[in-house]
C-alpha positions in Angstrom: 60.0 40.9 171.5 60.8 44.1 169.5 58.1 46.6 168.9 56.6 46.4 165.5 57.9 49.8 164.4 61.4 48.9 165.0 61.2 45.7 163.0 59.6 47.7 160.0 62.3 50.4 160.0 65.0 47.8 160.0 63.5 46.3 156.8 63.6 49.7 154.8 66.1 49.8 152.0 66.7 53.4 151.5 64.1 56.1 151.5 62.5 57.9 154.6 59.9 56.6 156.8 56.9 59.0 157.3 53.5 59.2 158.8 50.7 59.4 156.2 47.3 61.3 156.7 45.7 58.3 158.3 48.6 57.9 160.8 50.3 54.7 159.0 54.0 54.4 158.3 54.9 55.1 154.6 58.1 54.5 152.6 59.3 57.3 150.5 61.5 55.9 147.7 65.2 56.8 147.4 66.2 58.9 144.5 69.9 58.6 143.7 72.0 61.6 143.0 74.3 61.0 139.9 76.7 63.1 137.7 76.4 62.7 134.1 78.6 63.7 130.9 77.5 64.1 127.4 78.9 61.4 125.2 81.4 62.7 122.6 83.8 61.1 120.3 87.3 62.0 121.4 91.0 60.9 120.8 91.9 58.1 123.3 95.3 57.3 124.4 95.5 53.6 124.3 98.4 52.5 126.9 100.6 49.5 127.1 102.3 48.9 130.4 105.7 47.1 131.1 108.6 47.1 133.6 112.0 48.4 132.5 115.4 49.3 133.7 117.3 52.5 133.2 120.8 52.5 131.7 122.9 55.8 130.9 123.1 56.7 127.3 127.0 56.6 127.7 128.8 54.6 130.4 132.5 53.7 130.6 134.6 51.6 132.9 137.9 53.7 133.2 141.4 52.1 134.1 145.0 52.9 133.9 147.1 51.4 131.1 149.8 50.7 133.6 150.0 50.1 137.3 151.4 52.0 140.2 150.4 53.9 143.5 148.0 56.7 143.0 149.6 60.2 143.6 146.3 62.0 142.8 142.8 61.0 143.2 140.5 64.1 142.2 137.2 62.9 142.2 134.7 60.9 144.4 131.5 58.9 143.8 128.6 61.2 142.6 130.7 64.0 141.5 130.3 65.5 138.1 133.5 65.5 135.9 134.0 67.6 132.5 135.4 65.9 129.6 139.2 65.8 129.6 139.4 66.5 133.3 142.1 64.6 135.2 140.3 61.9 137.3 143.5 60.5 138.9 147.2 60.3 138.5 149.8 57.3 139.2 153.2 58.0 140.8 155.6 56.6 138.2 159.2 58.4 138.4 160.7 55.7 136.3 158.4 56.6 133.2 159.2 60.4 133.8 162.8 59.3 133.6 162.2 57.3 130.7 160.4 60.1 128.9 163.4 62.4 129.6 166.0 60.0 128.4 163.9 59.4 125.0 163.9 63.2 124.5 167.5 63.6 125.1 168.2 60.6 122.7 166.1 62.2 120.1 167.9 65.5 120.3 171.2 63.7 119.8 169.9 61.8 116.9 168.8 65.1 115.3 172.1 66.5 115.5 173.4 63.4 113.9 170.9 63.8 111.2 171.9 67.5 110.3 175.5 66.4 110.5 175.1 63.7 107.9 173.1 66.1 105.6 175.9 68.8 105.9 178.3 66.1 104.8 176.2 65.4 101.8 176.6 69.1 100.8 173.1 70.4 102.1 172.7 73.6 104.3 172.7 72.9 108.3 169.2 72.3 109.5 167.5 72.5 105.9 165.7 69.4 105.4 163.1 71.0 103.0 165.6 70.9 100.0 166.8 67.4 100.7 165.3 64.8 98.2 162.7 62.5 100.0 164.8 59.1 99.6 167.9 60.9 100.8 166.2 62.3 103.7 164.8 58.9 104.8 168.1 57.2 104.4 169.8 60.1 106.6 167.1 59.5 109.3 167.9 55.9 109.3 171.6 56.1 109.5 171.5 58.8 112.2 169.2 56.9 114.4 166.6 59.8 114.3 163.5 57.6 113.1 164.1 55.1 116.1 164.6 57.9 118.4 161.4 59.5 117.3 159.5 56.1 117.7 161.1 55.5 121.1 160.0 59.2 122.4 156.5 58.4 121.2 156.4 55.2 123.1 157.7 57.0 126.3 155.1 59.9 126.0 152.4 57.1 125.6 153.5 55.2 128.7 153.5 58.5 130.7 150.2 59.4 129.4 148.9 56.0 130.8 149.7 57.3 134.5 147.0 59.9 134.0 143.3 59.2 133.9 141.2 61.5 132.0 137.4 61.7 131.5 136.6 60.8 127.8 133.3 62.6 128.3 131.3 64.7 130.6 129.5 62.8 133.2 129.0 61.8 136.8 131.6 59.5 138.7 130.6 56.3 140.2 132.4 53.2 142.1 135.5 55.0 143.1 137.0 52.7 145.7 140.8 53.4 145.7 142.2 56.3 147.7 145.6 58.2 147.2 148.8 55.8 147.8 146.6 52.9 147.0 148.3 50.5 144.2 146.1 50.9 141.1 146.4 48.1 138.5 144.6 47.6 135.1 141.3 46.9 136.9 138.7 49.8 136.7 139.4 52.7 139.0 135.8 54.2 138.3 132.8 54.3 136.2 131.9 57.4 134.2 128.1 57.8 133.4 126.6 60.4 131.1 123.2 61.1 132.9 122.1 63.7 130.2 119.8 61.0 129.0 118.9 57.5 129.8 117.9 54.5 127.7 115.0 52.3 129.1 115.0 48.7 128.1 111.7 46.7 128.4 109.9 43.9 126.8 106.4 43.4 125.3 104.5 40.4 124.6 104.5 39.2 120.7 101.0 39.8 120.6 101.6 43.6 121.2 104.3 44.1 118.4 101.7 45.7 116.2 100.8 48.4 118.7 104.6 49.5 118.8 106.4 51.8 116.5 109.8 53.9 116.7 108.9 57.5 117.9 105.9 56.5 120.2 105.8 58.5 123.4 106.5 56.7 126.5 106.2 57.8 130.2 108.7 56.3 132.8 108.0 56.4 136.4 110.5 55.1 138.9 109.3 52.3 141.4 111.2 54.4 144.0 109.3 57.5 143.5 105.8 57.2 142.1 105.2 61.0 142.3 107.7 61.6 139.6 107.6 60.6 135.9 109.2 61.8 132.8 108.4 61.5 129.1 110.6 60.1 126.4 110.1 58.2 123.1 110.8 54.7 121.6 114.2 54.7 119.7 114.4 51.1 118.7 112.4 47.8 118.5 114.4 44.4 118.1 113.0 42.5 115.2 113.1 39.1 116.9 111.1 37.3 119.6 112.6 35.6 122.3 112.0 32.0 123.7 109.7 33.3 126.1 107.4 35.2 123.5 109.0 38.7 124.3 110.1 41.4 122.1 112.9 43.8 123.5 112.2 47.6 123.1 114.3 50.6 123.9 113.3 54.0 124.7 115.1 57.0 125.7 114.2 59.8 128.1 116.0 63.0 129.2 118.3 63.0 132.3 117.0 64.0 135.7 118.7 64.1 139.2 116.0 61.6 140.3 116.9 59.1 137.8 119.9 56.6 138.3 121.7 54.1 136.2 120.2 50.7 136.7 117.0 51.9 138.3 113.7 49.8 137.8 110.8 51.9 136.1 107.4 51.5 135.1 106.9 52.2 131.2 103.8 53.3 129.8 103.5 53.4 126.0 100.7 55.6 124.6 99.1 55.6 121.1 96.4 57.9 120.3 93.1 56.4 118.9 91.2 59.0 116.9 87.2 59.4 117.1 86.5 57.0 120.0 83.5 57.1 122.5 85.3 57.5 125.6 83.9 57.2 129.0 85.6 57.4 132.5 86.3 54.2 134.1 83.7 54.9 136.9 81.0 54.9 134.0 81.4 51.3 133.5 79.7 48.8 136.2 78.8 45.0 136.0 75.4 43.7 135.6 74.6 40.0 134.8 78.3 39.5 134.7 78.4 41.9 131.6 79.9 45.5 131.2 77.0 48.1 131.5 76.8 51.8 131.8 73.7 54.0 132.5 72.3 56.7 130.5 70.0 59.4 131.8 66.7 60.4 130.3 64.7 63.6 130.7 61.9 61.5 132.7 64.6 61.1 135.5 65.3 57.6 134.9 68.6 55.5 134.5 68.5 52.9 131.8 71.3 50.6 131.4 73.2 49.8 128.3 75.3 46.8 127.6 78.6 47.9 126.2 82.0 46.2 125.0 85.1 47.8 126.3 87.4 48.0 123.1 90.4 49.8 124.9 91.4 51.0 128.4 94.0 53.1 130.0 94.4 54.2 133.6 91.5 56.8 133.5 89.2 55.8 130.7 87.5 53.1 128.5 86.7 53.2 124.9 83.2 51.7 124.6 80.7 50.4 121.8 77.3 49.1 122.2 76.9 45.5 122.7 74.7 44.6 119.7 74.2 41.1 120.8 72.2 42.4 123.6 70.2 44.8 121.4 72.0 47.8 122.8 72.6 51.2 121.1 74.9 54.0 122.1 75.5 57.2 120.2 76.9 60.7 120.7 74.8 63.0 122.5 73.8 60.4 125.1 74.1 61.5 128.7 76.1 58.9 130.5 76.0 58.7 134.2 79.5 58.7 135.7 79.1 58.7 139.5 76.3 57.5 142.0 75.7 54.3 139.6 76.9 51.5 141.9 73.6 50.5 143.1 71.5 51.6 140.1 69.0 49.2 138.4 67.3 49.6 134.9 64.5 52.3 135.4 66.0 53.6 138.7 64.8 57.2 139.6 67.6 59.6 139.7 68.4 63.2 140.2 71.3 65.2 138.9 73.9 66.5 141.6 73.7 70.2 141.7 
């Protein structure tokens, strides 16, 4: 059998066991140390959370308009390319010869045009003084009009052997190498990563919370330590079959963001003049939300509250009138050391 003193000390709930003046053991009640804040009205950032996917603000799959072996490949995946820069070039000597022949044909047709105009009594190489209808007839009879069109087509075919960047961006999906045969399938993808669109969905019931221009915070699932801010740019005015509304936001580009990346989206709207407390201030008692207030007599008194809105750090609270509770600015709310408190518990402020 255990000694009586051992049994007694094991039954204590907090406090210190001391010997009184008569030598009997006495229990000194535990005084909880707590931290408090003064309740004030403040602006509250109400948050809506969703999952989204990034897409570059501009994205293009680039391909040649003709086929042939690659004579130049000037980029690799991940490389930045400036607008107008040559990404790759095809080896098509037949098109180069066709272009040269078209130029020669046009020069001959031009000489024939001048000869025709001289025969009509106009000075050589002077087309400004020729009436428009006569000049048009001369171009047709000399073959000049057809030769000029043929040269334009030959130049277009030759230009199709050179792939240029239509805008500045980062190159992706390059799979072919020099001497590989390129067809009309995409040679690469060009991504403008100076800005990203974020597509996400919200429930139909949350539609009233949203508006264009609302700030959003985007956090990649691949790197939770990084986030960037943007704003909503469009809200689709239609609800899909699952009760979802599509929303698009835009954020600035960053090297840590990638086209197609999965992200967490937080939309924030400011609610002015709210009673805001840290999430740690609210605890559960009797299956209801409660916070404790501190009074000058060193007591903790619980107050039933309703949580109106929440975000990742705070709650907006109001007094639960059905429980006869009251809450107002200036109340001192206990925000730590409150997990084991009861109504009327003795507390002392942490130093």
